[in-house]
C-alpha positions in Angstrom: 5.8 -29.8 36.0 5.1 -26.8 33.7 6.9 -25.3 30.8 5.5 -21.8 31.4 8.0 -19.0 31.1 7.6 -15.8 32.9 9.4 -12.6 33.6 8.6 -9.5 35.7 7.8 -6.1 34.4 7.7 -3.4 37.1 6.9 -6.1 39.6 4.1 -7.7 37.6 4.7 -11.4 36.6 4.1 -11.7 32.8 4.0 -14.9 30.8 5.8 -15.0 27.4 6.0 -17.6 24.6 7.7 -17.0 21.3 8.0 -13.2 21.3 11.3 -12.3 19.6 12.2 -9.5 22.1 11.4 -7.8 25.3 9.5 -5.0 23.6 6.9 -7.4 22.2 6.5 -9.0 25.6 6.0 -5.6 27.1 3.4 -4.7 24.5 1.6 -8.0 24.8 1.2 -7.3 28.5 -0.6 -4.0 27.7 2.4 -1.7 28.5 4.8 0.1 26.2 8.0 2.0 25.8 8.7 4.5 23.0 10.7 3.6 19.9 11.6 5.1 16.6 13.4 2.4 14.8 11.5 -0.7 15.7 8.8 -2.1 13.3 7.4 -5.7 13.9 7.7 -6.6 10.3 11.4 -5.6 10.0 14.6 -6.8 11.6 15.5 -5.3 15.0 18.0 -2.5 14.6 18.4 -1.0 18.1 19.6 2.3 16.7 17.4 4.9 18.4 17.9 3.9 22.0 14.4 5.1 22.9 13.2 1.7 24.0 15.8 1.2 26.7 14.7 -0.6 29.9 16.6 -1.4 33.1 17.1 -5.1 33.7 18.2 -6.2 37.2 21.7 -7.6 37.0 22.1 -6.5 33.3 21.8 -2.7 33.5 20.4 -0.6 30.6 19.2 -2.7 27.7 17.6 -2.1 24.3 14.2 -3.8 24.6 13.8 -4.3 20.9 17.0 -6.3 20.6 17.1 -8.2 23.9 15.3 -11.6 23.8 13.1 -12.5 26.8 14.5 -14.9 29.4 12.8 -16.7 32.2 12.9 -14.8 35.5 14.1 -11.5 34.2 13.1 -8.4 36.3 12.5 -5.4 34.0 11.8 -1.8 35.0 10.4 0.5 32.3 10.5 4.0 33.7 13.4 4.4 36.1 15.3 7.6 36.6 18.0 6.3 34.2 15.7 5.2 31.4 13.8 8.4 31.4 17.0 10.5 31.4 18.3 8.5 28.5 15.1 9.0 26.5 15.0 12.7 27.1 18.6 13.0 26.1 18.0 11.1 22.9 15.0 13.4 22.1 17.1 16.6 22.8 19.9 15.4 20.5 17.5 14.6 17.8 15.7 17.9 18.1 19.0 19.8 18.0 19.6 18.4 14.5 16.0 18.6 13.3 14.1 21.0 11.1 11.5 22.0 13.6 9.0 23.6 11.2 6.2 21.5 12.7 3.3 23.7 11.7 4.0 23.3 8.0 5.1 19.7 8.2 3.0 17.0 6.4 3.4 14.7 9.5 2.3 17.3 12.1 0.0 15.7 14.5 1.1 12.2 13.3 4.9 12.5 14.1 6.5 10.3 16.6 9.2 12.8 17.4 6.6 15.4 18.1 4.6 13.0 20.2 7.4 11.8 22.4 8.8 15.3 22.8 5.5 16.4 24.2 5.1 13.3 26.4 8.5 13.8 27.9 8.1 17.5 28.4 10.9 18.7 26.2 10.7 22.5 26.4 14.4 23.4 26.0 17.3 21.8 24.1 20.6 21.8 25.9 22.7 21.2 22.8 23.7 23.5 19.9 21.2 23.5 17.1 22.2 22.6 13.5 23.2 25.8 11.6 20.7 26.7 8.8 23.4 26.7 6.2 23.9 23.0 6.8 20.4 22.1 5.9 20.0 20.0 2.8 17.6 20.6 -0.1 14.2 18.9 -0.1 13.9 16.2 -2.8 10.5 16.3 -4.6 11.7 14.7 -7.8 9.6 11.5 -7.3 6.0 11.5 -8.5 5.0 9.7 -5.3 7.3 10.5 -2.3 8.9 13.7 -1.0 12.2 13.3 0.9 13.2 16.0 3.4 16.6 15.0 4.9 16.4 17.7 7.5 13.7 15.8 9.3 15.5 12.5 9.2 16.4 11.0 12.6 18.6 8.2 11.1 16.4 5.4 12.6 17.0 3.3 9.5 13.4 2.0 9.2 13.2 3.2 5.6 16.5 1.6 4.6 15.4 -1.8 6.1 11.9 -1.6 4.5 13.3 -1.0 1.1 15.8 -3.8 1.5 13.7 -6.4 3.4 10.4 -5.8 1.6 11.6 -5.1 -1.9 15.1 -6.5 -1.9 16.0 -3.3 -3.5 18.1 -1.0 -1.3 17.2 2.3 -3.1 17.9 4.1 0.2 21.0 3.7 2.3 23.3 5.4 4.8 26.1 7.6 3.5 29.0 9.4 5.2 30.0 9.1 8.9 29.6 10.7 12.3 27.6 14.0 12.3 27.6 14.0 8.5 25.6 10.7 8.2 22.5 10.9 6.0 20.0 8.5 4.5 19.8 9.0 0.7 19.4 7.3 -2.6 22.5 5.9 -4.3 25.3 8.5 -4.9 23.1 11.2 -3.5 20.9 11.2 -6.7 17.3 12.5 -6.5 14.7 9.9 -5.7 13.1 10.4 -9.1 16.3 9.5 -10.9 17.0 6.1 -9.3 15.1 2.8 -9.7 12.6 3.4 -6.9 9.4 1.6 -7.6 7.3 4.2 -5.7 5.7 1.7 -3.3 5.8 4.1 -0.4 6.7 1.6 2.2 9.6 3.9 3.2 7.2 6.6 4.0 4.9 4.2 5.8 7.6 3.3 8.3 9.1 6.8 8.7 8.4 8.1 12.2 8.8 11.8 11.2 8.3 14.0 8.1 11.5 12.9 6.4 9.6 10.8 3.9 6.0 11.8 3.1 3.4 11.2 0.4 3.5 13.7 -2.5 0.2 15.5 -2.0 -2.3 16.4 -4.8 -4.9 17.7 -2.3 -4.7 21.4 -3.4 -4.8 20.5 -7.1 -8.0 18.5 -6.5 -9.6 21.3 -4.4 -9.0 23.7 -7.3 -10.8 21.4 -9.7 -13.7 20.8 -7.3 -14.2 24.5 -6.7 -14.1 25.4 -10.5 -17.7 25.6 -11.5 -16.9 24.7 -15.1 -15.4 21.3 -14.2 -17.2 18.0 -13.6 -15.1 16.0 -11.2 -15.6 12.3 -11.0 -14.0 10.0 -8.5 -13.3 6.3 -8.2 -12.2 4.4 -5.0 -10.1 1.2 -4.8 -11.2 -1.8 -2.7 -8.6 -1.4 0.1 -9.5 2.2 0.9 -12.9 1.3 2.3 -11.5 -0.9 5.1 -8.8 1.5 6.2 -10.1 5.1 5.9 -12.3 4.7 9.1 -9.1 4.3 11.2 -8.4 8.0 10.7 -11.7 8.8 12.4 -11.6 6.4 15.3 -13.4 3.4 13.6 -11.9 -0.1 13.9 -9.5 -1.4 11.3 -11.4 -3.5 8.7 -14.8 -1.7 9.1 -16.2 -1.3 5.6 -16.9 2.5 5.2 -17.7 2.6 1.5 -21.1 4.1 1.9 -19.8 6.7 4.3 -17.1 7.4 1.8 -19.7 8.0 -0.9 -21.5 10.4 1.4 -18.2 12.3 2.3 -17.1 12.6 -1.3 -20.5 14.1 -2.3 -20.2 16.6 0.6 -16.7 17.5 -0.5 -18.0 18.4 -3.9 -17.3 15.5 -6.3 -20.0 15.4 -9.0 -20.0 11.7 -9.8 -18.9 8.8 -7.6 -17.9 5.4 -9.0 -16.2 2.3 -7.6 -13.0 0.8 -8.8 -14.4 -2.6 -7.7 -16.5 -2.3 -10.9 -13.3 -2.3 -13.0 -11.8 -5.0 -10.9 -14.6 -7.1 -12.2 -13.8 -5.8 -15.7 -10.1 -6.7 -15.2 -11.0 -10.3 -14.3 -13.1 -10.6 -17.5 -10.1 -9.6 -19.6 -7.4 -11.3 -17.5 -9.2 -14.6 -17.1 -9.8 -14.8 -20.8 -6.1 -13.9 -21.5 -4.9 -16.5 -19.0 -7.1 -19.3 -20.6 -5.7 -18.4 -24.1 -2.2 -18.7 -22.8 -3.0 -22.0 -21.2 -4.4 -23.2 -24.5 -1.3 -22.1 -26.6 1.3 -22.7 -23.9 2.9 -19.3 -24.7 4.2 -16.7 -22.2 3.5 -18.8 -19.1 3.4 -18.2 -16.3 1.1 -15.2 -16.6 2.0 -12.3 -14.3 -0.8 -10.1 -12.9 -0.4 -6.5 -13.8 -2.5 -4.6 -11.2 0.5 -3.5 -9.0 2.4 -0.5 -10.7 5.4 -1.0 -8.4 5.7 -4.6 -9.7 5.3 -3.5 -13.3 8.1 -0.9 -12.9 10.3 -3.4 -11.1 10.0 -5.7 -14.1 10.8 -2.9 -16.5 13.8 -1.8 -14.6 15.3 -5.2 -13.7 13.8 -7.9 -15.9 12.7 -6.3 -19.2 13.2 -9.8 -20.8 10.3 -11.0 -18.7 7.7 -8.4 -19.8 6.1 -10.9 -22.2 4.9 -12.8 -19.1 3.1 -9.7 -17.8 -0.7 -9.5 -18.5 -1.5 -6.9 -21.1 -4.4 -5.8 -18.9 -4.3 -2.4 -17.4 -4.9 -2.1 -13.7 -8.5 -1.6 -12.5 -7.8 2.1 -11.9 -6.4 2.5 -15.4 -9.3 0.5 -16.9 -12.0 2.5 -15.3 -10.6 5.9 -16.1 -10.7 5.5 -19.9 -14.2 4.0 -19.6 -15.2 7.1 -17.7 -13.5 9.4 -20.2 -15.2 7.8 -23.1 -18.7 7.2 -21.6 -19.4 9.8 -19.0 -19.5 12.6 -21.6 -22.1 10.6 -23.5 -24.3 9.7 -20.6 -24.0 12.8 -18.3 -23.9 15.7 -20.8 -20.3 16.6 -19.9 -17.5 17.7 -22.3 -14.2 15.8 -22.1 -12.4 19.1 -21.7 -14.3 19.8 -18.5 -14.2 16.3 -17.1 -11.7 15.6 -14.3 -11.0 12.0 -13.2 -9.7 11.5 -9.7 -8.8 8.1 -8.1 -8.7 7.4 -4.4 -6.0 4.7 -4.0 -4.2 2.9 -1.1 -1.0 3.1 -3.2 1.6 5.8 -3.7 2.8 4.0 -6.9 -0.6 4.9 -8.5 0.6 8.5 -8.6 3.4 7.3 -10.8 1.1 5.0 -12.8 -1.2 7.8 -13.8 1.7 9.7 -15.4 2.7 6.9 -17.7 2.5 8.1 -21.3 0.7 5.0 -22.6 -2.1 5.7 -20.2 -3.1 8.9 -22.0 -5.5 9.9 -24.7 -4.6 12.7 -27.0 -1.8 13.7 -24.6 -4.0 13.9 -21.5 -3.8 11.4 -18.7 -6.9 9.1 -18.3 -6.5 9.6 -14.6 -5.9 13.3 -13.8 -5.1 12.9 -10.1 -4.5 10.2 -7.6 -5.2 10.8 -3.9 -4.2 8.3 -1.3 -6.4 7.1 1.6 -4.5 9.4 3.9 -5.0 12.4 1.6 -8.8 11.8 1.4 -8.9 11.6 5.2 -7.2 15.0 5.4 -9.7 16.5 2.9 -12.6 15.2 4.9 -11.2 16.8 8.0 -10.5 20.1 6.3 -14.1 20.2 5.0 -15.4 19.9 8.5 -17.2 16.6 7.9 -18.0 14.4 10.9 -17.2 11.1 9.1 -18.7 8.6 11.5 -21.9 10.6 11.7 -22.6 10.6 8.0 -25.7 8.9 6.5 -24.6 6.0 4.2 -25.1 6.6 0.4 -24.7 4.6 -2.7 -22.3 5.1 -5.6 -23.5 6.4 -9.0 -24.6 4.1 -11.7 -23.7 2.4 -14.0 -20.1 2.1 -12.9 -20.7 1.6 -9.2 -22.0 -2.0 -9.2 -19.6 -4.8 -8.3 -19.2 -8.3 -7.1 -17.4 -9.9 -4.2 -14.6 -10.9 -6.6 -14.0 -7.2 -7.2 -13.7 -6.3 -3.6 -11.1 -8.9 -2.6 -8.6 -7.4 -5.1 -7.4 -5.3 -2.1 -5.9 -8.3 -0.3 -2.9 -10.4 -1.3 -4.3 -13.4 -3.2 -7.5 -11.6 -4.1 -6.7 -11.0 -7.8 -5.8 -14.7 -8.2 -8.9 -15.9 -6.4 -11.2 -13.7 -8.4 -9.5 -14.8 -11.7 -9.9 -18.5 -10.8 -13.6 -18.1 -10.0 -14.3 -16.8 -13.5 -11.6 -18.8 -15.4 -13.1 -22.0 -14.0 -16.6 -21.3 -15.4 -15.2 -19.9 -18.7 -13.0 -23.0 -19.1 -15.5 -25.7 -18.0 -18.9 -24.2 -18.8 -20.0 -25.4 -15.3 -21.0 -23.5 -12.3 -18.4 -23.2 -9.6 -20.3 -23.9 -6.3 -17.5 -23.3 -3.8 -16.0 -19.9 -4.6 -13.8 -19.6 -1.5 -10.2 -20.5 -2.3 -8.9 -19.8 1.2 -5.3 -21.3 0.6 -4.8 -18.3 -1.7 -5.4 -15.9 1.2 -3.1 -14.6 3.9 -1.3 -11.5 5.1 1.7 -13.0 6.8 2.9 -15.8 4.5 4.4 -13.9 1.7 4.6 -16.8 -0.8 1.8 -19.4 -1.3 1.4 -22.1 -4.0 -2.1 -23.5 -4.6 -2.9 -26.4 -7.0 -6.2 -26.2 -8.8 -8.1 -28.4 -11.1 -10.0 -26.9 -14.0 -12.0 -30.1 -14.8 -8.9 -32.2 -15.4 -6.5 -29.4 -16.3 -4.1 -29.1 -13.3 -2.5 -25.8 -12.7 -0.6 -24.0 -9.9 -1.2 -20.5 -8.9 1.4 -18.7 -6.9 0.7 -15.6 -4.8 3.5 -13.4 -3.4 3.7 -10.1 -1.7 6.9 -8.0 -1.6 9.2 -7.7 -4.6 11.9 -9.6 -2.6 9.6 -12.7 -2.9 8.8 -11.9 -6.5 12.5 -11.9 -7.4 12.8 -15.5 -6.1 9.9 -16.6 -8.3 11.5 -14.9 -11.3 14.8 -16.8 -10.7 12.8 -20.0 -10.6 11.3 -19.2 -14.0 14.7 -18.4 -15.4 16.3 -21.6 -14.2 13.3 -23.8 -15.3 12.1 -24.9 -11.8 8.9 -22.8 -11.5 5.9 -25.0 -10.9 3.2 -22.3 -11.4 1.2 -21.1 -14.4 0.0 -17.8 -12.8 1.9 -15.4 -10.6 0.1 -12.7 -8.6 2.5 -10.1 -7.2 1.8 -7.2 -4.8 4.7 -5.1 -3.8 3.4 -4.2 -0.4 3.4 -6.8 2.4 -0.1 -8.2 2.6 -1.2 -6.5 -0.6 -3.0 -3.2 -1.2 -4.6 -3.2 2.3 -1.1 -2.3 3.5 -0.3 0.1 0.6 2.0 3.1 1.2 -0.9 5.5 1.0 -3.0 3.8 3.7 -3.2 4.9 7.4 -0.1 3.6 9.2 -0.2 0.0 10.2 3.5 -0.7 10.6 3.3 -0.9 14.4 0.5 -3.5 14.5 0.6 -6.4 12.1 -2.9 -7.4 13.2 -4.3 -4.3 11.4 -3.4 -5.8 8.0 -5.3 -9.0 8.9 -8.3 -7.0 10.1 -8.4 -5.0 6.9 -8.2 -8.1 4.7 -11.0 -9.7 6.8 -13.1 -6.7 6.2 -12.8 -7.2 2.4 -13.6 -11.0 2.6 -16.6 -10.2 4.8 -18.0 -7.9 2.2 -17.3 -10.6 -0.5 -19.3 -13.1 1.5 -22.2 -10.7 2.0 -22.6 -9.6 -1.6 -25.3 -11.4 -3.6 -22.9 -11.9 -6.6 -19.4 -13.2 -6.1 -18.1 -13.8 -9.6 -17.0 -11.0 -11.9 -18.7 -12.3 -15.0 -22.1 -12.2 -13.1 -22.0 -8.5 -12.7 -25.0 -7.2 -14.8 -23.4 -3.8 -15.4 -20.2 -5.5 -16.7 -22.4 -7.7 -19.0 -24.2 -4.6 -20.3 -20.9 -2.8 -20.9 -19.8 -5.6 -23.2 -23.1 -5.8 -24.9 -23.3 -2.1 -25.7 -19.7 -1.1 -26.1 -16.9 -3.7 -25.7 -18.5 -6.6 -27.6 -16.7 -9.4 -25.7 -13.6 -10.0 -23.5 -10.3 -9.5 -25.4 -12.2 -8.0 -28.4 -10.4 -5.4 -30.6 -12.4 -2.6 -28.8 -11.5 -4.1 -25.4 -7.8 -4.2 -26.3 -7.9 -0.5 -27.4 -9.4 0.6 -24.2 -8.4 -1.8 -21.5 -5.0 -3.3 -22.5 -1.5 -1.9 -22.9 1.9 -2.9 -24.2 5.2 -2.9 -22.2 8.5 -2.6 -24.0 12.2 -2.6 -23.0 12.4 1.2 -23.4 10.7 1.7 -20.0 13.7 0.1 -18.3 15.6 3.3 -18.9 13.1 6.1 -19.6 11.3 5.9 -16.3 14.5 6.3 -14.3 14.2 10.1 -15.1 10.5 10.7 -14.1 
């Protein structure tokens, strides 16, 4: 007697287990049907009707909403299913702004892809009059919204609601007038969007795209009077290669260094260095809070979407937020203050660019408290996707590059710095250093694997600092963070440190990364790439980084010193809850 369950796909017997729908069974079997609205990490919607299949005895069914059953006989490409898909495509194209050559998603658009695959050459339906086109919304510092390219798949609406518990985007009107828009039709930059970019990450067309700074950066690079320095976040190195045919999770940092030099960047540094710097400051701050019992639990402050969420929704909780700037916003002022001294460059001609996995970093660099004399510490933020496009436009064969090292002294980092890119990495790095700072003893086993994971979005881990028991909680998505906030407010929170990343799985799945929404395994592979580098590096604790030690000896004195606070810390106040709604 066997409990094996099978069904038949185009006559082939296929076994299934706990797959939630027919579409996942089809994909597991190495086959596929097209879809616009389905994303494995979101609830099934069944809106686009592209994934229809023909089930014997059941007729036409949406494969993303129909659960698998033993003995079903499914046909993927019958005359009926292909006719339905072609009709769907024609109806969508009739209402679509078809300016493909100038669209940000050209070449990476699912509507474009399926229209070509299904041979759509003519549209039988009346096209939308030009006078009915809606204005493009570029009010956000991170995202551009073009409603004329929206196909009403609802993926962005569900991502905002299910990941962030936020519902910034929603459906409005009815029938042919239906649109997806922010509340009351207001511009995206005037609502409480946290700029995480998950809406753009799941959008199948050019309706939601990353606001590009590529041309601005090219202008700076080609200006002979400017010295353009660049820093790269941990998560970018395990995702950029996907844009050039390399496997997800492959560490391409040395190829990135080479590509950035060929593009024309003058000095190349690594944000992993300032991740180590962040740990020096944050671990010290955490131990001080443990000692005094004030403002616990401590909230990590690396994720700008999380910081903005607190400002907009829980300004009364800002005293829990670490005063540490993010690694990006720590390294930039260090570069601004020290590069002119060490590399014979004037501040006026120094341009600081950051390569980030995160669209919210574009918002972060514009915050007024992250400026010096009215000028941002970070002049421009490029996402991983934008860097990939720059490499292509420069005619660089990425996979054929010779590996190169970053520049010194701000390119040296430990394994603790590199794991910042995965959910749980900040907390794990902090614990490695906090333990040795608190006990004065060497921590032999630095791997805190219970803190790791890309699927479980809330994890509590109990730790022992030589008799001092503490609980660290790691969450990804703001929906999970909100639950933790409510626990704090009702007095049931068991944890003393809370790490929050707004994007599912952490920065490895940031809104600026190459798309991973159709394959949840990609997030795990990227995270594994970071942990692999951590294991291979000779130093795995932030406070062991000799360049960090030298920075303190020569410039910052000691962690949480007055000088360190001036350069590496910031203050959040209730005023941000309102002022940033209008950025």
